[in-house]
N, C-alpha and C positions, 0 to 999 in steps of 0.2 A: 218814473222813475222805480226801475229796479229795487227793492230795499233788500236781497239777495246777501249783498258784501255789508262787511263789516263798515268799509268807508261810506257806501250809499248811505246806511241808516244811521252814521255819525254827523253825515252832512244833513241830512231828512233832519235829524234831530237839532242840531244848530241853528235852519231854516226855521222849525217850529218854536225855540224858543226865544226866536228875534220878530217870528211875523203871527204867534199863534194866536192872539188877542186879533187877530184880524179874521179869522175863521169864526164862525155862528159856534154856539153853545154845544151840537151836537156834533160836530167835529172836531168841534175841541177836546169834547170828551173821547170820543171813538180813537181819534190821533196818540192823544197822550196815553189811554189804555194799551194800545197797540204801539208806540214807540219807549216811553217810560215803563210801564208794566208788564211789559214784555208781552203780554195778552197775544193768544191765536186769536183768528180771523173766526174761529170757532166760537172759542171762548169769548169772545163780544159779541157774538151772534147769540149768544144762549142769554149774557148777560140781558142786552137790550130789546130779545123778543122778537129778532128779526134774522134773514136768513145770512149766510154766511159768504153769498154772491151778494148782497146789499153793504154789509160791514167792506167788504172789498172793494164795491162802486164809493163806495165815500172817505177811505184810507186812497185811492189812487187818484179820485176830483180833488182831495185835502193836500196832496203831496203836491198835485197840480199846479194847484192855490199858492202853494208857498215856494214852489219855483216863481212864478207870476211873480209876484210880490219881490221876490231878491232880484229878477230880470228888471222889472221897473224901478225898485227903489234901490237898489245894489246894497243894503248895508252892510254884508254880509263881507261881500266881497274888501268893501273900504274899511273894513275893522281890521281884515288880514293886512291891506296893503300900509296902513299902519305901522302894525306890529312887525311887520319886515323893515320898515323903516325906522322905527326902534330900535328892534335888535341892529340895523346897520350902525347907527348913530352910536349903539353902545359897545360897537365891535371900533369903531375906528377912535372914541374916546379912551377904550385902553389899549389900543396902539399908540397914544401919547405916551 
C-alpha cells in the first residue's frame, strides 16, 4: 500500500490502531514513528541505526500484515458497517 495520499495514510493508521498489537515490538515502534509521529524514513533509520531501505522494508511488510489482518478478521469494515447502520437508524428515527 502506497502511503503517499492522506486517505491511504488515514486507513493505514486506522488499521494500525486496530491491529497494531499484533505486530512485533520493533514493527510497532517503526510504524508508530512513521504514522503517528510523522518521521521520515531517514529519521527513523538514523534513530534505529539502520538503513533507510531497511526501515522502508519494515514499514512495507508491517502495512501488508495490517491489511492481511483486516482481510481475515474484518474488524475495521465491521465497525464501518455498524456506524452506517446506526446513522441510517438515526435518520429513520428523526423522520418519525
